[in-house]
C-alpha positions as CSV (number, residue, x, y, z in Angstrom):
1,X,93.8,90.3,102.4
2,X,91.4,93.3,101.9
3,X,91.4,95.4,105.0
4,X,88.1,97.2,105.8
5,X,88.1,100.5,108.6
6,X,85.0,102.0,110.5
7,X,84.6,104.9,112.6
8,X,82.3,103.9,115.9
9,X,80.5,106.7,117.7
10,X,77.7,107.5,119.8
11,X,75.2,110.2,118.9
12,X,72.4,110.9,121.7
13,X,71.4,107.6,122.4
14,X,72.3,105.5,119.3
15,X,75.5,104.2,118.0
16,X,76.4,104.3,114.6
17,X,79.3,102.5,112.8
18,X,80.6,104.2,109.3
19,X,82.6,102.4,106.8
20,X,85.3,104.9,105.6
21,X,86.1,105.0,102.4
22,X,88.8,106.8,100.1
23,X,88.2,110.1,102.1
24,X,85.8,109.9,104.5
25,X,85.0,114.0,105.9
26,X,83.7,114.7,109.3
27,X,82.1,118.2,110.3
28,X,79.1,120.3,111.1
29,X,78.5,121.3,107.0
30,X,76.1,119.0,106.1
31,X,77.7,117.9,102.8
32,X,80.1,115.8,105.3
33,X,79.8,112.0,105.4
34,X,79.4,112.5,108.9
35,X,77.8,115.5,110.2
36,X,78.2,116.6,113.9
37,X,75.9,119.2,115.4
38,X,78.3,120.4,117.9
39,X,79.8,124.7,118.1
40,X,83.0,123.1,118.9
41,X,83.2,121.5,115.5
42,X,84.1,123.3,112.1
43,X,82.1,123.2,109.0
44,X,84.6,121.1,107.3
45,X,86.8,120.1,110.6
46,X,88.6,116.5,109.3
47,X,89.1,113.2,107.1
48,X,89.9,109.9,107.1
49,X,91.6,109.1,103.9
50,X,92.4,105.5,102.7
51,X,96.0,105.0,101.0
52,X,97.0,101.8,99.1
53,X,95.4,99.2,100.5
54,X,95.2,99.1,104.3
55,X,96.4,102.6,105.5
56,X,94.3,105.4,106.4
57,X,95.2,108.7,107.8
58,X,93.1,111.2,110.2
59,X,93.6,114.9,108.1
60,X,92.4,117.7,110.4
61,X,91.3,120.6,108.2
62,X,93.0,123.6,109.7
63,X,90.0,123.6,112.3
64,X,89.7,126.1,115.0
65,X,89.8,123.3,118.1
66,X,91.9,120.6,116.5
67,X,91.2,117.0,116.3
68,X,92.8,114.3,118.8
69,X,94.1,111.0,118.5
70,X,94.8,108.9,122.0
71,X,93.9,112.7,123.2
72,X,96.7,114.0,121.8
73,X,96.3,117.2,119.2
74,X,97.4,116.2,115.6
75,X,99.2,118.5,113.1
76,X,100.4,116.2,110.4
77,X,98.3,113.3,109.0
78,X,98.4,110.5,111.3
79,X,98.4,107.0,110.4
80,X,95.3,105.0,112.7
81,X,95.5,101.4,114.1
82,X,93.1,99.5,115.6
83,X,91.5,100.3,118.2
84,X,92.2,104.6,118.0
85,X,90.8,106.8,119.9
86,X,89.8,109.7,117.9
87,X,88.3,113.1,119.4
88,X,86.4,115.8,117.2
89,X,84.5,118.4,119.4
90,X,82.9,116.5,122.4
91,X,82.4,113.3,120.0
92,X,84.8,110.4,120.7
93,X,85.1,107.9,117.6
94,X,86.8,104.2,117.9
95,X,88.9,103.3,114.6
96,X,88.2,100.1,114.1
97,X,90.1,97.9,111.1
98,X,89.5,94.6,110.0
99,X,90.2,92.0,107.6
100,X,87.4,91.1,105.2
101,X,85.3,87.9,106.8
102,X,86.0,84.7,104.9
103,X,83.9,83.3,102.4
104,X,83.2,79.7,102.4
105,X,85.6,79.2,98.9
106,X,88.2,81.0,100.8
107,X,88.2,78.9,104.0
108,X,88.7,76.0,101.8
109,X,92.2,77.6,100.8
110,X,93.0,78.9,104.1
111,X,95.4,75.6,105.4
112,X,97.0,75.7,102.2
113,X,97.9,79.6,102.8
114,X,99.0,79.2,105.9
115,X,101.7,76.6,105.0
116,X,103.0,78.2,102.1
117,X,102.9,81.8,103.2
118,X,106.3,83.5,103.8
119,X,107.3,87.2,103.1
120,X,107.9,88.6,99.8
121,X,111.4,89.3,99.4
122,X,112.2,91.9,96.5
123,X,114.9,93.9,95.0
124,X,113.0,97.5,95.3
125,X,114.0,101.4,94.8
126,X,113.4,103.4,98.2
127,X,113.1,107.3,98.3
128,X,112.8,108.8,101.6
129,X,111.9,113.0,101.9
130,X,112.1,114.7,104.8
131,X,111.6,118.6,105.6
132,X,114.7,120.3,106.7
133,X,113.8,122.6,109.8
134,X,110.5,121.0,110.8
135,X,110.8,121.3,114.1
136,X,111.5,125.1,114.2
137,X,108.8,125.5,111.8
138,X,106.4,123.5,114.4
139,X,107.7,126.3,116.8
140,X,107.0,129.4,115.2
141,X,103.4,128.5,113.4
142,X,100.0,128.3,115.5
143,X,99.2,125.0,114.9
144,X,96.3,126.0,112.6
145,X,98.6,127.5,110.0
146,X,100.8,124.4,110.4
147,X,98.2,121.7,110.2
148,X,97.4,123.2,107.0
149,X,100.7,123.2,105.3
150,X,101.2,120.5,106.0
151,X,98.0,118.8,105.2
152,X,99.0,120.2,101.5
153,X,102.1,118.9,101.2
154,X,100.5,115.2,102.1
155,X,98.0,115.3,99.3
156,X,100.5,116.6,96.9
157,X,103.3,114.3,97.6
158,X,101.0,111.7,97.6
159,X,99.5,112.6,94.3
160,X,103.0,112.8,93.1
161,X,104.2,109.6,94.0
162,X,101.3,107.7,92.3
163,X,102.1,109.6,89.3
164,X,105.4,108.4,89.0
165,X,104.6,104.7,89.5
166,X,105.8,104.5,92.9
167,X,103.5,103.4,96.3
168,X,103.3,105.6,99.7
169,X,104.4,103.1,102.2
170,X,103.9,105.7,104.9
171,X,104.3,109.3,106.1
172,X,105.8,109.8,109.0
173,X,104.9,113.7,110.4
174,X,107.3,115.9,108.0
175,X,109.1,112.6,106.3
176,X,107.6,110.5,103.1
177,X,108.9,107.0,102.6
178,X,108.1,105.6,99.1
179,X,109.1,102.5,97.2
180,X,109.1,101.1,93.8
181,X,108.6,97.2,93.2
182,X,108.9,97.3,89.2
183,X,111.4,94.4,87.6
184,X,113.4,97.5,85.6
185,X,115.7,98.7,88.4
186,X,116.9,101.4,86.2
187,X,113.3,102.8,85.5
188,X,112.8,102.7,89.3
189,X,115.7,104.9,90.2
190,X,115.0,107.4,87.7
191,X,111.2,107.3,89.1
192,X,112.5,108.3,92.4
193,X,114.7,110.9,91.1
194,X,111.7,112.2,88.9
195,X,109.5,112.3,92.5
196,X,112.4,113.5,94.6
197,X,112.6,117.0,92.4
198,X,108.4,116.8,91.9
199,X,108.3,116.4,95.9
200,X,111.2,119.4,96.2
201,X,109.3,122.0,93.9
202,X,106.0,121.0,95.7
203,X,107.4,121.5,99.4
204,X,108.9,125.1,97.5
205,X,105.6,126.0,96.3
206,X,104.4,126.2,99.8
207,X,106.4,129.1,100.2
208,X,104.4,131.7,97.9
209,X,101.0,129.8,99.1
210,X,101.6,130.1,102.6
211,X,103.3,133.3,103.7
212,X,103.4,133.2,107.1
213,X,106.3,130.8,106.6
214,X,109.2,132.0,108.6
215,X,112.2,130.7,106.2
216,X,112.0,129.0,102.8
217,X,111.0,125.4,103.3
218,X,113.3,122.7,101.3
219,X,113.7,118.9,101.7
220,X,116.3,116.2,101.8
221,X,116.0,112.7,99.9
222,X,118.1,109.5,100.2
223,X,117.7,107.2,97.6
224,X,118.5,103.3,97.5
225,X,118.4,100.0,95.7
226,X,117.9,96.8,97.6
227,X,116.1,93.7,99.0
228,X,113.2,94.6,101.5
229,X,110.5,92.0,103.1
230,X,107.0,93.6,101.8
231,X,103.6,93.3,103.0
232,X,104.5,93.3,106.9
233,X,102.2,93.8,109.2
234,X,98.7,95.2,109.3
235,X,100.0,98.7,107.5
236,X,101.6,96.6,104.3
237,X,105.1,98.0,104.7
238,X,108.5,97.2,103.3
239,X,111.3,96.3,106.2
240,X,114.3,95.1,106.3
241,X,118.4,96.8,106.1
242,X,117.3,98.7,102.5
243,X,114.8,100.6,104.5
244,X,117.0,101.3,107.4
245,X,119.7,102.0,104.5
246,X,117.9,104.6,102.9
247,X,116.8,106.3,106.1
248,X,120.5,106.7,107.0
249,X,121.3,108.3,103.6
250,X,118.2,110.8,103.6
251,X,120.1,112.1,107.0
252,X,123.4,111.9,105.1
253,X,122.5,115.1,103.0
254,X,122.9,117.1,106.1
255,X,126.4,115.6,106.3
256,X,127.4,116.5,102.5
257,X,125.6,119.4,101.7
258,X,123.7,117.9,98.8
259,X,119.9,117.2,97.9
260,X,119.6,114.2,97.4
261,X,122.2,111.2,98.0
262,X,121.8,107.7,96.3
263,X,123.9,104.5,97.2
264,X,126.0,102.4,94.7
265,X,123.4,100.4,94.1
266,X,121.0,103.1,93.1
267,X,123.5,105.2,91.3
268,X,125.3,102.5,89.2
269,X,121.9,102.6,87.5
270,X,122.4,106.2,85.8
271,X,124.8,107.5,83.1
272,X,128.2,106.9,84.2
273,X,129.2,110.5,83.7
274,X,127.1,111.2,86.4
275,X,128.9,109.3,89.3
276,X,131.9,108.1,87.6
277,X,135.1,110.6,90.0
278,X,132.7,111.7,92.7
279,X,132.0,108.8,94.3
280,X,132.3,109.0,98.0
281,X,132.8,106.1,100.8
282,X,130.8,107.5,104.2
283,X,130.3,105.3,106.9
284,X,127.0,105.4,107.7
285,X,125.1,104.9,111.7
286,X,124.5,101.5,112.0
287,X,126.5,99.8,109.0
288,X,129.2,98.2,110.3
289,X,131.1,98.7,106.5
290,X,131.3,102.3,104.8
291,X,129.3,102.6,101.5
292,X,129.7,104.4,98.4
293,X,127.2,107.2,97.7
294,X,127.2,110.2,95.2
295,X,125.2,113.9,96.0
296,X,123.2,115.5,93.4
297,X,121.3,118.9,93.5
298,X,117.7,118.7,92.6
299,X,118.9,120.7,89.1
300,X,121.2,117.7,88.4
301,X,118.7,115.1,89.0
302,X,115.7,116.9,87.3
303,X,118.1,116.6,84.1
304,X,119.1,112.6,84.3
305,X,117.6,111.7,80.8
306,X,115.2,108.2,81.6
307,X,116.3,104.6,80.3
308,X,117.5,103.6,77.8
309,X,120.5,106.3,77.6
């Protein structure tokens, strides 16, 4: 069901409950959706951004005094959950997320829906991309600079995934987890490859727009096709062995010294000359049986033709 979210807070003697739209801005400037007349608050301090049907992220805009979720200052876009406490300046917000109330017609079919409801099991293609050296980066950058860098990355990566017909499942700090659910496995893998190349370009581009970065930023990416349970929990996430495998493939890029690692179920959709003779068998953490993989550079991935070959 559609999810509705609110920010509940007290201003002087009144309690307000503001619905969250696609973007809900917070700051001292009067152009914001929520205006806080507090000198601890920057003119454009933070925003709550909706992704997909149900995910809301708090994004600090590189403010001087920062934003907190449950008393912890954030430096990356942070997924909000019902009941989270957001602190901006001296104001504390309660994040509330609920399902849309049932209408009369909805309630007539509720019993039937509950009987037939089961998780949707479907073959999907998954991309996991992670920024290399993020821990070192966070130790050397001011939190304001780190926040600005990560928020730019977040916005551009989210847009790129949408342009390549994908869905952002979630952002986890310096990592993005995206999925493709179309019926054409070949097209899904190609789109995931195109997205990996785009995310690499976005990440590299941060080096020119943020001269304070102490080292060139780059990513590693894992791509896998397999069965997953979709629409799990309030976060509408994908779960299952396919998801775990993709995260392991991304980690394997470091071991193999490559940009992208694809599993056999993904690379078998590509032209044979790209993988025949370069396949490797490796043991992934948490997997009982070795898996076949190939490694690609972003330059190779960018040259893969669209389907059909």
